[in-house]
C-alpha positions as CSV (number, residue, x, y, z in Angstrom):
1,M,0.1,-0.1,0.2
2,E,1.3,3.5,-1.3
3,L,1.9,6.1,1.5
4,I,-0.3,8.5,-0.4
5,T,-3.3,5.9,-0.1
6,I,-2.3,5.9,3.5
7,L,-2.7,9.4,4.1
8,N,-6.2,9.4,2.4
9,Q,-7.8,7.0,4.1
10,C,-6.8,8.2,8.0
11,Y,-5.7,12.2,7.2
12,H,-7.7,13.1,4.3
13,H,-9.1,16.9,3.8
14,K,-11.8,18.0,1.3
15,G,-10.6,20.4,-0.9
16,F,-7.0,19.3,-1.0
17,V,-4.8,16.5,-3.1
18,Y,-1.8,14.7,-2.0
19,Q,0.9,14.2,-4.3
20,N,3.9,13.0,-5.4
21,A,5.3,11.5,-2.3
22,R,9.6,10.9,-2.1
23,L,12.3,10.0,-0.1
24,I,15.0,12.8,-0.1
25,D,18.7,12.7,1.9
26,K,19.2,15.6,3.6
27,G,21.8,14.4,6.5
28,T,19.2,12.3,7.7
29,P,16.6,10.4,4.9
30,E,13.4,12.2,5.3
31,I,9.5,11.8,3.4
32,E,7.9,14.8,1.5
33,V,4.7,14.4,0.2
34,N,3.1,17.4,-2.0
35,I,-0.3,19.2,-1.2
36,V,-2.3,20.7,-3.6
37,P,-5.6,22.2,-4.1
38,R,-8.3,20.6,-5.7
39,K,-9.4,22.2,-9.3
40,R,-11.7,24.9,-8.5
41,S,-11.9,24.6,-4.9
42,K,-11.9,28.0,-3.2
43,A,-9.4,28.8,-0.2
44,N,-11.0,29.9,3.5
45,C,-9.8,33.0,4.5
46,S,-7.7,32.5,7.9
47,G,-9.5,35.3,9.9
48,C,-13.1,34.5,9.3
49,G,-13.2,31.4,7.8
50,K,-15.3,32.2,4.6
51,P,-14.3,31.4,1.5
52,C,-12.4,33.9,-0.8
53,S,-11.7,34.3,-4.1
54,G,-7.7,33.8,-4.7
55,Y,-4.9,36.4,-4.9
56,D,-1.6,34.8,-5.3
57,H,0.6,32.2,-3.4
58,L,2.8,32.1,-1.0
59,P,6.6,30.4,-1.3
60,K,6.3,26.6,0.0
61,R,6.2,25.6,3.3
62,R,6.7,22.3,5.2
63,Y,4.2,21.0,7.9
64,E,6.0,18.3,9.8
65,F,4.3,15.3,10.2
66,I,3.9,11.7,12.4
67,P,6.9,10.2,11.8
68,F,6.5,6.4,9.2
69,W,9.0,3.9,10.1
70,G,11.3,6.1,11.8
71,F,11.5,8.5,9.3
72,K,10.7,12.2,8.9
73,V,7.7,13.2,7.3
74,F,6.9,16.7,6.3
75,L,3.8,17.9,4.1
76,V,4.7,20.2,1.6
77,Y,1.9,23.2,0.4
78,A,2.2,26.3,-1.1
79,K,-0.3,28.5,0.6
80,R,-2.5,30.4,-1.0
81,R,-3.6,34.3,-0.4
82,V,-7.2,35.7,-0.8
83,Q,-8.8,38.7,-1.2
84,C,-11.4,38.8,1.6
85,R,-14.5,41.3,1.5
86,D,-13.7,41.6,5.8
87,C,-10.1,40.5,6.0
88,G,-8.2,42.3,3.6
89,V,-5.4,40.1,1.7
90,V,-4.4,37.3,4.4
91,A,-3.0,33.7,3.6
92,E,-5.9,31.0,3.8
93,A,-6.7,28.6,6.2
94,V,-5.1,25.0,6.1
95,P,-7.2,22.0,7.9
96,W,-3.9,20.5,9.0
97,A,-2.2,23.2,11.0
98,R,-2.9,26.0,12.9
99,G,-1.6,29.6,12.4
100,K,2.1,29.5,11.5
101,H,2.3,26.4,13.5
102,H,5.1,24.2,11.3
103,L,4.0,20.7,13.2
104,C,0.6,19.3,12.0
105,D,-2.2,19.3,14.2
106,A,-1.9,15.2,13.9
107,Y,2.0,15.6,15.1
108,M,1.0,17.9,18.0
109,L,-1.8,15.4,19.7
110,Y,0.4,12.9,18.8
111,L,3.4,14.4,20.6
112,A,0.9,15.5,23.5
113,D,-0.4,12.2,23.8
114,W,2.9,10.7,24.6
115,A,4.0,13.8,27.1
116,R,1.6,12.4,29.4
117,K,3.5,9.5,29.6
118,L,7.3,10.5,29.3
119,S,9.0,13.4,30.3
120,W,9.0,15.9,27.3
121,K,12.7,15.7,26.8
122,E,12.3,11.8,26.4
123,V,9.6,11.9,24.1
124,A,11.6,14.8,21.7
125,Q,14.3,11.7,21.7
126,R,12.2,9.3,21.1
127,F,10.5,11.3,18.0
128,R,14.3,12.8,17.1
129,T,12.4,16.3,17.3
130,S,13.0,19.0,19.7
131,W,12.2,19.4,23.6
132,E,10.6,22.9,22.1
133,K,8.3,21.2,19.8
134,V,7.5,18.7,22.3
135,F,6.0,22.4,24.8
136,H,4.3,23.9,22.1
137,S,2.3,20.3,21.2
138,V,1.3,20.3,24.6
139,E,0.8,24.2,25.1
140,Y,-1.7,23.9,22.0
141,V,-3.3,21.1,23.3
142,V,-3.6,22.3,26.7
143,D,-4.8,26.1,25.5
144,W,-7.6,24.6,23.1
145,G,-8.9,21.8,26.0
146,L,-8.9,25.4,28.2
147,E,-11.1,27.4,26.1
148,H,-13.4,24.3,25.5
149,R,-13.5,22.4,28.7
150,D,-17.0,22.4,30.6
151,M,-17.0,24.3,34.1
152,S,-20.7,23.9,35.2
153,G,-21.6,21.3,38.2
154,I,-18.7,22.2,40.2
155,T,-20.1,21.4,43.6
156,A,-17.0,20.6,45.7
157,I,-13.4,21.7,45.7
158,G,-10.3,21.7,47.5
159,V,-7.6,24.2,47.7
160,D,-3.8,23.1,48.8
161,E,-0.5,24.6,48.3
162,V,2.8,22.5,46.9
163,Q,6.1,23.7,46.8
164,W,7.5,24.0,43.6
165,H,11.2,25.6,43.8
166,K,13.4,26.1,46.3
167,G,13.5,29.1,48.6
168,H,9.6,28.4,49.7
169,R,8.2,29.1,46.3
170,Y,4.6,27.9,46.2
171,L,2.0,27.3,43.9
172,T,-2.0,27.0,44.8
173,L,-3.7,24.6,43.4
174,V,-7.6,24.0,42.8
175,Y,-9.3,20.7,42.4
176,Q,-12.7,20.0,41.5
177,I,-13.5,16.8,44.2
178,D,-16.6,15.5,43.3
179,S,-17.4,12.1,43.3
180,A,-18.2,11.9,40.0
181,N,-15.2,13.9,38.8
182,T,-11.5,14.9,40.4
183,R,-9.6,17.2,38.2
184,L,-7.2,20.0,38.5
185,L,-8.9,23.2,37.8
186,W,-6.6,26.4,38.5
187,I,-3.2,27.0,39.1
188,G,-1.7,30.3,40.9
189,K,1.9,31.7,41.3
190,E,2.3,31.3,45.6
191,R,-0.4,31.2,48.1
192,T,-1.5,34.7,49.4
193,E,-5.0,35.9,49.5
194,K,-4.4,38.1,45.9
195,T,-3.8,34.2,44.2
196,F,-6.4,32.8,46.0
197,S,-9.1,35.2,44.9
198,S,-8.0,34.9,41.3
199,F,-9.4,31.7,41.3
200,F,-12.8,32.9,42.1
201,D,-12.4,35.7,40.0
202,S,-11.6,33.3,37.1
203,L,-14.8,30.9,38.0
204,G,-17.5,33.4,38.1
205,E,-19.9,34.2,40.5
206,E,-22.8,31.9,38.5
207,A,-20.2,29.1,38.9
208,I,-19.0,30.2,42.8
209,S,-23.6,29.8,43.7
210,Q,-22.8,26.3,43.0
211,L,-20.4,25.6,45.3
212,K,-21.8,23.4,48.6
213,F,-18.7,22.2,49.8
214,V,-14.8,23.9,50.1
215,C,-11.9,21.8,51.4
216,S,-8.7,23.4,52.7
217,D,-5.8,23.2,55.7
218,M,-5.7,26.0,58.2
219,W,-3.8,28.4,56.0
220,K,-4.9,31.6,56.8
221,P,-4.6,33.3,53.5
222,Y,-7.2,30.5,52.4
223,L,-9.2,30.7,55.2
224,K,-10.2,34.3,54.6
225,V,-10.8,34.1,51.0
226,I,-13.6,31.4,51.4
227,K,-15.0,33.2,54.0
228,A,-15.1,36.3,51.9
229,R,-15.9,34.6,48.7
230,A,-17.9,31.2,49.1
231,G,-19.1,31.6,52.9
232,H,-22.7,29.8,51.8
233,A,-20.3,26.6,50.9
234,L,-19.5,24.4,54.0
235,H,-15.7,24.9,54.7
236,I,-14.4,21.0,55.9
237,L,-11.0,21.8,57.6
238,D,-8.6,18.8,56.1
239,R,-8.5,16.3,58.6
240,F,-5.2,15.2,57.1
241,H,-3.1,18.2,57.4
242,I,-4.6,17.9,61.4
243,V,-3.1,14.7,62.1
244,A,0.4,16.5,60.0
245,R,0.4,19.1,62.6
246,M,0.1,16.9,66.0
247,N,2.6,14.9,64.2
248,K,5.2,17.9,63.8
249,A,4.0,18.8,67.5
250,L,5.1,15.0,68.7
251,D,8.2,14.8,66.7
252,E,9.5,18.5,67.9
253,V,8.5,17.1,71.8
254,R,10.8,14.0,71.3
255,A,13.4,15.8,69.8
256,S,14.1,18.0,72.6
257,E,13.5,15.2,75.2
258,H,16.1,13.2,73.6
259,R,18.9,16.6,73.0
260,A,18.0,17.3,77.4
261,M,18.4,13.1,77.9
262,K,21.6,13.2,76.3
263,N,23.2,16.8,77.7
264,D,22.2,15.7,81.7
265,G,23.7,12.4,80.8
266,Y,20.9,10.1,80.9
267,E,20.7,6.8,78.9
268,P,19.7,7.7,75.5
269,I,16.5,5.9,75.6
270,L,14.5,7.5,72.5
271,T,17.4,6.8,69.9
272,K,15.9,5.8,66.5
273,S,12.2,6.2,68.3
274,R,10.9,8.9,65.7
275,W,8.8,6.2,63.7
276,L,7.8,4.1,66.4
277,L,6.0,7.4,67.6
278,L,4.8,9.0,64.6
279,K,3.6,5.4,62.5
280,R,0.3,4.4,62.9
281,P,0.3,1.3,65.4
282,A,-0.7,-1.3,62.6
283,N,1.8,-0.3,60.2
284,L,4.7,-0.9,62.8
285,T,6.8,-4.0,62.1
286,T,7.5,-6.8,64.8
287,V,10.7,-5.5,65.9
288,Q,9.4,-1.8,66.2
289,D,6.2,-3.1,68.2
290,S,8.3,-4.5,70.7
291,K,10.4,-1.3,71.1
292,L,7.5,1.1,71.8
293,K,6.0,-1.5,74.3
294,E,9.4,-0.9,76.1
295,L,9.1,2.6,75.7
296,L,5.7,2.5,77.1
297,Q,7.2,2.1,80.0
298,Y,8.8,5.2,81.1
299,N,7.1,8.7,82.1
300,L,8.2,10.7,79.3
301,Q,6.7,13.6,77.6
302,S,7.2,12.3,74.7
303,I,5.3,8.7,75.6
304,R,2.6,11.0,77.1
305,A,2.4,13.4,73.9
306,Y,2.3,9.8,71.7
307,L,-0.6,9.2,73.7
308,L,-2.8,12.0,73.4
309,K,-1.9,12.0,69.7
310,E,-3.6,8.4,69.7
311,E,-6.3,9.4,71.6
312,F,-7.2,12.0,69.3
313,Q,-7.5,9.7,66.4
314,H,-10.8,8.2,67.7
315,L,-12.2,12.0,66.9
316,W,-12.8,10.4,63.3
317,D,-14.4,7.7,64.4
318,Y,-17.7,9.7,65.5
319,V,-20.7,10.2,63.3
320,S,-22.5,12.8,65.2
321,P,-21.3,16.5,65.1
322,A,-22.5,17.0,68.8
323,W,-20.2,14.0,70.2
324,A,-17.3,14.8,68.2
325,G,-17.9,18.4,69.9
326,N,-18.1,17.0,73.1
327,F,-15.0,14.9,72.4
328,I,-12.8,17.6,71.2
329,D,-13.5,19.7,74.3
330,H,-12.5,16.9,76.3
331,W,-9.3,16.1,74.8
332,T,-8.2,19.3,74.6
333,T,-8.8,20.3,78.1
334,K,-6.6,17.6,78.8
335,V,-3.9,18.7,76.9
336,M,-4.2,22.1,78.3
337,R,-3.9,20.7,81.6
338,S,-0.6,18.1,80.3
339,K,2.2,21.1,80.2
340,I,3.6,19.8,77.4
341,E,3.9,23.1,75.6
342,P,4.0,21.9,71.5
343,M,0.5,20.0,72.5
344,K,-1.0,22.5,74.1
345,R,0.0,24.8,70.8
346,E,-2.1,22.2,68.4
347,A,-5.0,22.1,71.2
348,R,-5.0,25.9,71.1
349,T,-5.4,25.7,66.9
350,I,-8.1,23.1,67.1
351,R,-10.6,25.0,69.6
352,R,-10.1,28.1,67.1
353,H,-11.2,25.8,64.1
354,K,-13.4,23.5,66.1
355,D,-16.8,24.2,64.1
356,L,-14.8,24.0,60.5
357,I,-13.6,20.5,62.0
358,L,-16.7,19.3,62.9
359,N,-17.9,20.5,59.5
360,W,-16.9,17.1,58.0
361,F,-19.2,15.2,60.2
362,I,-22.1,17.6,58.8
363,A,-20.8,16.6,55.4
364,K,-21.0,12.6,56.7
365,K,-17.4,12.0,55.6
366,A,-18.1,12.4,52.4
367,F,-15.5,15.0,51.6
368,S,-11.8,15.5,52.5
369,S,-8.9,16.6,51.0
370,G,-7.3,13.0,51.0
371,V,-8.5,13.1,47.3
372,V,-6.0,16.7,47.0
373,E,-3.6,15.2,49.1
374,G,-3.6,12.2,45.9
375,L,-3.3,14.7,43.4
376,N,-0.7,16.6,45.0
377,T,1.3,13.8,45.0
378,K,0.6,13.5,41.0
379,V,1.9,17.3,40.6
380,K,5.1,16.4,42.4
381,L,6.1,13.6,40.0
382,T,5.1,15.4,37.0
383,V,7.3,18.1,38.0
384,R,10.1,15.5,39.1
385,K,9.9,13.4,35.9
386,S,10.8,16.2,33.8
387,Y,13.6,17.2,36.3
388,G,11.9,20.4,37.6
389,F,10.5,23.3,35.1
390,R,12.4,26.7,34.8
391,T,9.4,28.9,34.2
392,F,5.8,29.0,35.9
393,K,4.1,28.4,32.2
394,C,5.9,25.2,31.4
395,T,4.9,23.8,35.2
396,E,1.3,25.2,34.4
397,I,1.1,23.7,31.4
398,A,2.5,20.2,32.7
399,L,0.3,20.1,35.3
400,Y,-3.4,21.2,33.7
401,H,-2.2,18.8,30.9
402,V,-1.6,15.5,33.1
403,L,-4.4,16.3,36.1
404,G,-6.8,18.6,34.3
405,K,-8.8,16.0,32.3
406,L,-8.9,18.4,29.5
407,P,-11.0,18.0,26.0
408,V,-8.7,17.4,23.2
409,P,-9.2,18.4,19.6
410,K,-10.8,15.7,17.5
411,L,-9.2,14.5,14.4
412,T,-11.0,12.0,11.3
413,H,-8.2,9.4,12.7
414,E,-6.4,8.0,15.9
415,F,-3.0,7.6,15.8
416,Y,-1.6,5.2,18.1
C-alpha cells in the first residue's frame, strides 16, 4: 500500500490532494509529500473562515507530520493568499495546521499524548524532535482544552499548596473533588490571598453560587478568602493536615526531650524512636512494636504526647457532630493540663477551628482533602519526572495537561 493511499485513508482533507511522495536525503532520510488544492476549490480566509477568491501564492512551506517507520515525514504546501471583503488580503487557512505552526495538528496531538506518559525530553528523543516542539504541542492541546472545557456543575473543590522551587516558592492548586469528577481546575503562583482570590474571579459568580463544599488546610489566607468569596459553602477543614500538625508537634517534643536527656547524661532511650511514635500502630513491624512497648513503660513527655496523639485519632470514628464536639472539648482540656507546650499549641489551634473540623461530620465524611493529597502526589511526580521546570508557564501547562482532564481536538483518525 502506497503512503499517499494511507494518508488519504486516515488523514484526508476536503479540497486538497496528496501528490508525489518521495524519499530525500538531507543528512538523515526524510519523506516529503506534496499537497495541492483540488481544482475549482476555494480557499478559506484564515481570519473569518469564509471561502474567498484567490489573490496569489506564498512560498512552499514544510509541515512536519507523524514519523513513518522511523523516517521524518513532511507535508509540503504553498499557501494561497485570498482577497477577503472583511479581512483584506490574508493567507488561507489550512486544515492540517493552525496559524504559523510548522507542526501538523495530528503530530502535535501525537506528541502531547506521549508527553502524558514520558518526560518532554524523552518524547523529543524518542521521536527525534526538539524539546521546544514537544512544549508547543502540549501548549496547543492545553490551550484548546482550557477554552473548551465544561466548568458547570462544580459543587465541591479542594485547595492546597505545593512547593515547586527552593526558597519557599509555592503554587496554589484548586481541584474539583466531586465524587463523579476529580480534576485540576486552576493553578496560581504563590499562596497569598490575592492569588487564591484570582481563582474565584476566573470561576465567575454563577459557578461560585453552585459550590456546596470547600476543603482546605489551616493556612490563614485560604481561610479568609473562602469565608469572603464562598461563605455559603460548607467549609471542611482537612483532617490530614490536622494529623500532620499533630505529628509535627509530637516530633518536636521527642527531639527536645532526646537532646535534654543526652545533655544531662541519661541513657538515650529515645534514640531511633522517631518512626515508632509517628507511625500508626497497625503499620509497625514486629521489632518496632516490641521497642514501642518498652518505651511505653517510661513516664516521658514524648510518651504522654504520643498517647494524646493516639487518643485524638478516635475523633474520626464519631458520626454525630455533637458527640465529636464533646470529644474535642474533653481532649483539648486534657492537653492544656499536660504541660507539654507543643501539644498545647495544637490544642489551641483545634479549639479555634473547631467548627470547621466538625463540618467534616456535618458533610457525613463524604469530602476531605485526601483526594487533594493524592493529586498533589501526582503534581510532584510530574515535576520530578521532568527534572523540574524553570518557568511557571511550563509547570502550569504540564500540570493542566496531566491532571486537568481537558478535552482534546478531534481528528479524523487516531494515531497510536
